[in-house]
C-alpha positions in Angstrom: -59.4 8.1 -34.5 -58.1 6.0 -31.7 -55.4 7.3 -29.3 -53.6 5.4 -26.5 -52.4 7.8 -23.8 -49.6 6.4 -21.6 -49.0 8.1 -18.2 -49.9 8.0 -14.5 -53.6 7.5 -14.5 -53.9 7.7 -10.7 -56.5 10.4 -10.2 -59.1 8.1 -8.7 -56.6 6.8 -6.2 -54.7 10.0 -5.3 -57.5 12.6 -5.9 -54.8 14.5 -7.7 -55.8 15.7 -11.2 -53.0 14.8 -13.7 -52.4 16.3 -17.1 -53.4 12.9 -18.5 -56.8 13.1 -16.9 -57.5 16.6 -18.1 -56.2 16.2 -21.7 -57.7 12.7 -22.3 -61.1 13.9 -21.2 -60.9 17.0 -23.4 -59.8 14.9 -26.4 -62.8 12.5 -25.8 -65.1 15.6 -25.8 -63.7 16.4 -29.2 -64.6 13.0 -30.6 -61.4 11.1 -30.2 -61.5 7.5 -28.9 -59.0 7.5 -26.1 -57.6 4.6 -24.1 -55.4 5.4 -21.0 -52.8 3.4 -19.1 -51.9 2.9 -16.3 -53.7 3.1 -13.0 -51.3 0.7 -11.1 -49.7 2.3 -8.1 -46.7 0.0 -8.0 -44.2 1.3 -10.5 -43.1 -2.1 -11.8 -46.7 -3.2 -12.3 -47.4 0.1 -13.9 -44.6 -0.3 -16.5 -45.8 -3.9 -17.2 -49.4 -2.7 -17.7 -48.3 0.2 -20.0 -46.3 -2.2 -22.2 -49.1 -4.8 -22.2 -51.6 -2.1 -23.2 -49.4 -1.0 -26.1 -49.2 -4.6 -27.2 -53.0 -5.2 -27.0 -53.8 -2.0 -28.9 -50.9 -2.3 -31.5 -53.2 -2.9 -34.4 -56.0 -0.4 -33.6 -54.4 2.8 -32.4 -53.4 5.7 -34.6 -51.2 7.5 -32.1 -49.7 6.9 -28.7 -49.3 10.0 -26.4 -46.6 9.4 -23.7 -46.3 11.7 -20.6 -42.5 12.1 -20.2 -40.8 13.0 -17.0 -37.1 13.1 -16.0 -36.9 10.6 -13.2 -38.1 7.0 -12.9 -40.9 7.6 -15.3 -38.4 8.4 -18.0 -37.9 4.6 -18.3 -41.7 4.2 -18.8 -41.3 6.5 -21.9 -38.3 4.6 -23.1 -39.9 1.1 -23.1 -43.3 2.1 -24.4 -41.8 4.3 -27.1 -39.6 1.4 -28.3 -42.6 -0.9 -28.4 -44.4 1.7 -30.5 -41.4 1.7 -32.9 -41.5 -2.1 -33.0 -45.1 -2.1 -34.0 -44.7 1.0 -36.3 -47.1 3.2 -34.3 -46.7 6.9 -34.3 -45.9 8.1 -30.8 -45.8 11.6 -29.3 -43.8 12.3 -26.1 -45.4 15.1 -24.0 -42.5 16.7 -22.1 -43.3 17.5 -18.5 -40.3 17.1 -16.3 -38.6 20.4 -15.5 -35.3 18.5 -15.1 -35.6 16.8 -18.5 -32.7 18.9 -20.0 -30.4 17.2 -17.4 -31.8 13.8 -18.4 -30.9 14.5 -22.0 -27.3 14.9 -20.8 -27.3 11.9 -18.5 -29.0 9.5 -20.9 -28.0 10.7 -24.5 -28.4 7.3 -26.2 -31.8 6.6 -24.7 -32.9 10.1 -25.4 -31.9 9.8 -29.1 -33.9 6.6 -29.4 -36.9 8.2 -27.9 -37.0 11.7 -29.4 -35.3 11.2 -32.8 -37.8 8.5 -33.7 -41.0 10.1 -32.4 -43.7 11.3 -34.7 -43.7 14.6 -32.8 -42.3 15.9 -29.5 -44.6 18.2 -27.6 -43.5 20.7 -25.0 -46.0 22.5 -22.7 -43.4 25.3 -22.2 -41.1 27.3 -24.5 -38.4 26.5 -22.0 -38.4 22.8 -22.8 -39.0 23.5 -26.5 -35.8 25.6 -26.5 -33.8 23.1 -24.5 -34.8 20.2 -26.7 -34.1 22.1 -29.9 -30.6 22.9 -28.6 -30.1 19.1 -28.7 -31.4 18.8 -32.2 -34.9 17.4 -31.3 -37.7 19.1 -33.3 -40.3 20.1 -30.7 -43.8 21.7 -30.9 -45.1 24.0 -28.2 -48.6 23.2 -26.9 -49.3 24.7 -23.5 -50.9 22.8 -20.6 -54.5 23.6 -20.9 -57.3 24.7 -18.6 -61.0 25.4 -19.1 -61.0 29.0 -18.1 -64.8 29.1 -17.3 -64.1 26.7 -14.5 -61.9 29.2 -12.7 -63.8 31.8 -10.6 -61.7 35.0 -10.6 -61.7 36.6 -7.2 -61.3 40.4 -7.4 -59.5 41.0 -4.0 -60.1 44.4 -2.4 -57.0 44.3 -0.2 -54.3 41.7 0.6 -53.5 40.0 3.8 -50.4 37.8 4.5 -52.4 34.6 3.9 -50.3 32.2 1.8 -51.4 29.3 -0.3 -49.0 26.5 -1.5 -50.2 23.7 -3.8 -47.7 21.1 -4.8 -46.6 17.6 -3.8 -44.6 17.1 -0.6 -41.5 16.1 -2.5 -37.9 17.4 -2.3 -38.3 18.7 -5.9 -40.9 21.2 -4.8 -39.0 22.3 -1.6 -42.0 22.6 0.8 -39.6 23.5 3.7 -38.9 26.8 2.1 -42.5 27.8 2.6 -42.1 27.4 6.3 -39.0 29.5 6.4 -40.8 32.2 4.4 -43.7 32.2 6.8 -41.2 32.5 9.8 -39.7 35.6 8.2 -43.0 37.1 7.2 -44.3 36.8 10.8 -41.6 39.3 11.8 -43.6 41.9 9.8 -47.1 40.5 10.1 -48.1 38.6 13.2 -51.3 37.4 11.5 -49.5 35.7 8.6 -50.9 32.2 7.8 -49.9 29.4 5.4 -52.0 26.6 3.9 -50.2 23.7 2.2 -52.2 21.4 -0.2 -50.8 18.4 -1.9 -50.1 14.7 -1.8 -47.4 13.2 0.4 -44.5 11.8 -1.7 -41.4 11.6 0.5 -40.0 12.5 3.9 -40.3 16.3 3.2 -43.6 16.1 5.0 -41.9 15.0 8.2 -39.2 17.7 7.7 -41.8 20.3 7.1 -43.8 19.4 10.2 -40.5 19.5 12.3 -39.9 23.0 11.1 -43.4 24.0 12.0 -42.9 22.7 15.6 -39.4 24.2 15.8 -40.6 27.7 14.9 -43.8 27.4 17.0 -46.0 27.8 13.9 -48.6 25.1 14.8 -51.4 27.6 14.9 -50.3 29.3 11.6 -49.8 26.4 9.3 -52.5 24.1 7.8 -51.4 21.0 6.0 -54.5 19.4 4.2 -53.0 16.6 2.1 -54.3 16.2 -1.4 -57.6 17.9 -2.3 -59.8 17.6 -5.4 -59.3 20.5 -7.8 -62.7 22.1 -7.2 -62.1 21.8 -3.4 -58.8 23.6 -3.4 -60.1 26.2 -5.8 -62.9 27.0 -3.2 -60.3 26.9 -0.4 -58.1 29.4 -2.4 -60.8 32.1 -1.8 -59.6 32.2 1.9 -56.1 33.2 0.8 -54.4 36.2 -0.9 -51.0 35.1 -2.2 -49.8 31.9 -3.9 -46.2 30.9 -3.4 -44.3 28.3 -5.5 -41.0 27.2 -3.9 -39.9 24.5 -6.4 -36.2 23.5 -7.1 -37.0 22.2 -10.6 -40.1 22.9 -12.7 -41.6 23.1 -16.2 -44.9 24.9 -16.5 -46.9 23.7 -13.5 -50.7 23.6 -13.8 -51.1 24.7 -10.1 -49.4 28.0 -10.9 -51.4 28.5 -14.0 -54.6 27.8 -12.0 -53.5 30.3 -9.3 -53.1 33.0 -12.0 -56.6 32.1 -13.4 -58.2 32.3 -9.9 -56.8 35.8 -9.2 -54.0 34.9 -6.8 -50.8 36.9 -7.2 -47.9 34.4 -7.6 -44.5 34.6 -6.0 -42.3 31.8 -7.4 -38.8 30.6 -7.8 -37.4 31.4 -11.2 -36.3 27.9 -12.1 -36.8 25.9 -15.4 -39.9 27.0 -17.3 -41.3 29.4 -14.7 -39.6 32.5 -16.3 -41.3 31.5 -19.6 -44.6 31.6 -17.8 -44.2 34.6 -15.4 -42.7 37.9 -16.3 -41.1 39.3 -13.1 -43.1 42.3 -11.6 -45.5 42.2 -14.6 -47.7 39.2 -13.9 -45.9 37.8 -10.8 -42.7 37.9 -8.8 -39.7 35.7 -9.4 -36.9 35.0 -6.9 -33.9 32.6 -6.9 -34.2 29.0 -5.6 -34.2 29.0 -1.7 -34.1 32.8 -1.6 -36.3 33.2 1.4 -35.4 36.8 1.9 -36.5 38.0 -1.5 -39.6 35.9 -1.5 -40.6 37.4 1.8 -39.9 40.9 0.4 -42.1 40.2 -2.6 -45.0 39.1 -0.4 -44.6 42.3 1.7 -44.7 44.4 -1.5 -48.0 42.7 -2.5 -49.5 43.4 1.0 -48.4 47.0 1.0 -49.4 48.0 -2.5 -52.8 46.7 -3.5 -53.0 48.8 -6.6 -49.9 47.2 -8.1 -51.0 43.8 -6.9 -54.3 44.1 -8.7 -52.6 45.2 -11.9 -50.3 42.2 -11.7 -53.2 39.8 -11.1 -55.2 41.2 -14.1 -52.1 40.7 -16.4 -51.7 37.2 -15.1 -55.4 36.3 -15.8 -55.2 37.7 -19.3 -52.1 35.6 -20.0 -53.6 32.3 -18.8 -56.8 32.9 -20.7 -54.8 32.0 -23.8 -54.3 28.5 -22.3 -58.0 27.8 -22.5 -58.9 24.6 -24.4 -60.7 26.8 -26.9 -57.3 28.0 -28.2 -55.2 25.0 -27.4 -57.4 22.3 -29.0 -56.6 23.4 -32.6 -52.9 22.8 -31.9 -53.6 19.2 -30.9 -55.9 18.8 -33.9 -53.1 19.9 -36.2 -50.9 17.1 -34.9 -53.5 14.4 -34.5 -54.7 14.3 -38.1 
């Protein structure tokens, strides 16, 4: 069976492992013949390349998988899906953008053309499944997958105020909030540290660095840029708490990975996050930009290692169900 996978195939250029990279490699291991597009960094060239790849493979592919986001990449989905319709190819949008429900409201006609005519719609979170079904779009839940054996669980003896943040420097993910949290945390713990890992997407990197200087945190904040998955996993062993400060989200792989690695997670409760984390059971949830309560949650983790360890074990058990061993059958049921 031949599959064309449309998405941002930029891992080699950005060192940032995308869902496309992970899922396409796993499907290949299962015996599927997978072609991916596109690796063009320029967005106009990327769209042209995606459409050209659909055209070239129009007679030889059984399915087209399309990574679907809520911003500019939404138009990639629209044009490639309509080409798939023209050539009568079954296509499957994979819903990633945490702000996709808003996109359904802003672009109802385009959304109907995409999601009413798809072979299947796949959501990696029950949040997006619920939101899409409210609009009448039949949607299947297949979680983002990991290979659990690749995640070394660190059984922490105690907890120090050493924070890890792994997202893109993008206003969507609100990296500045992490600096405000560290500033508050240092009132309680003078030895508090923060490491921020991820690609630089917009001017939030500049704003973040300005806050670091303003609060005299130069010796307490490390900004690494993007790191390969195995490298940041190794780096995570130096830290004790994972924070996620995003303004919009679905079911981020980095949070799932943190749970697999044995890092307690304190996150904003936006989008699909409450469908992933149960507050005070396998993580802590706070409101967007709620620096005060995120800081309080971190202090709780530092002061109660018994409860923290219980929370971590619950989180690990939950994400073990996202292992490819369990998820692959859901994909096989669709790709048949």
